[in-house]
C-alpha positions in Angstrom: -64.4 -20.5 11.0 -64.0 -17.0 9.3 -62.2 -16.2 6.5 -59.9 -13.1 6.2 -57.3 -11.3 4.0 -54.4 -9.7 6.4 -54.4 -6.0 5.4 -51.5 -5.2 7.7 -48.9 -5.5 4.8 -48.8 -6.5 1.2 -48.4 -10.0 1.5 -51.9 -10.3 2.0 -51.9 -13.8 3.9 -55.2 -15.7 3.8 -56.3 -16.2 7.2 -58.8 -18.5 9.2 -59.9 -18.1 12.4 -62.4 -20.2 14.7 -64.6 -19.3 17.8 -61.8 -19.9 20.0 -59.9 -17.0 18.0 -57.6 -19.7 17.0 -55.5 -18.1 13.7 -54.0 -20.0 10.8 -52.5 -18.9 7.7 -50.6 -15.8 9.0 -46.9 -15.6 8.1 -46.1 -13.3 11.0 -47.4 -12.4 14.4 -48.9 -9.0 13.0 -51.7 -11.2 11.1 -53.1 -13.1 14.2 -52.9 -9.6 15.7 -55.0 -8.4 13.0 -57.7 -10.8 12.8 -58.4 -11.5 16.4 -59.1 -7.1 16.1 -60.8 -7.6 13.3 -63.2 -10.5 14.8 -63.5 -9.2 18.4 -63.5 -5.2 18.1 -62.8 -4.3 14.1 -61.5 -0.6 13.6 -61.2 1.6 10.7 -59.6 5.1 9.7 -61.9 7.5 8.6 -61.2 9.6 5.9 -64.0 12.1 4.8 -63.9 15.7 4.4 -65.5 18.5 6.3 -67.4 22.3 4.7 -65.5 25.2 4.7 -66.4 28.9 3.9 -63.3 28.9 1.8 -64.7 29.2 -2.0 -60.6 28.0 -3.2 -61.2 25.0 -0.6 -65.0 24.2 -0.1 -64.4 20.8 1.6 -61.4 19.8 3.5 -59.8 16.6 4.1 -59.7 15.2 7.4 -59.0 11.9 8.8 -59.3 10.1 11.9 -55.7 10.4 14.2 -56.5 6.3 15.1 -58.8 3.8 13.8 -62.4 4.0 15.2 -64.7 1.5 16.2 -66.5 0.4 12.9 -69.6 0.2 14.4 -69.7 3.7 14.7 -68.5 4.8 11.4 -71.4 6.0 10.2 -72.7 8.3 13.3 -69.5 9.4 13.0 -69.6 10.8 9.1 -73.4 12.5 10.3 -71.5 14.5 13.5 -69.1 15.6 10.7 -71.9 16.9 8.5 -72.1 19.3 11.1 -68.9 20.9 11.2 -68.3 24.3 9.1 -64.3 25.3 9.2 -64.0 29.0 9.2 -61.0 29.6 9.9 -57.1 28.6 8.5 -55.7 25.3 9.3 -52.6 23.4 9.2 -51.9 19.9 8.4 -52.5 18.0 11.5 -54.6 20.6 13.2 -57.3 18.8 15.3 -60.3 19.7 13.7 -62.8 17.6 15.9 -61.2 16.3 19.5 -62.4 13.4 20.9 -65.1 12.5 18.2 -68.2 11.0 19.1 -66.4 10.6 22.7 -64.3 7.9 21.3 -61.0 9.9 22.3 -59.9 9.8 19.2 -59.6 13.3 17.5 -60.1 14.3 13.4 -57.4 16.3 11.8 -56.9 18.3 9.0 -55.1 16.5 5.9 -54.8 19.7 3.7 -53.5 23.3 4.8 -56.4 26.5 4.1 -53.2 29.5 3.9 -54.5 33.1 4.3 -54.1 34.8 1.1 -51.0 36.6 0.9 
């Protein structure tokens, strides 16, 4: 039996899930779904920064467009270490497409505008 705290909503239900993926303690179906995914294939949204050539914004904040497999996060962070942004971007622009062959894009969460 594994104990988890659901993070899907602010209630924070205290869940228990057994080896047969039977969930108790959830107040809604989302808690059950969260527990099953967390036990079988945990995923996380990755938020980090990448380097730029712009002195006014030396690091650009980025995030994964969808949650990534938790076991790949350190490898993906290492891959992002080699990214250098050399062009102006706007929020939502794809910075790395299909990061680490996951089918998930890394996108900008801040704009870098040219000087007027």
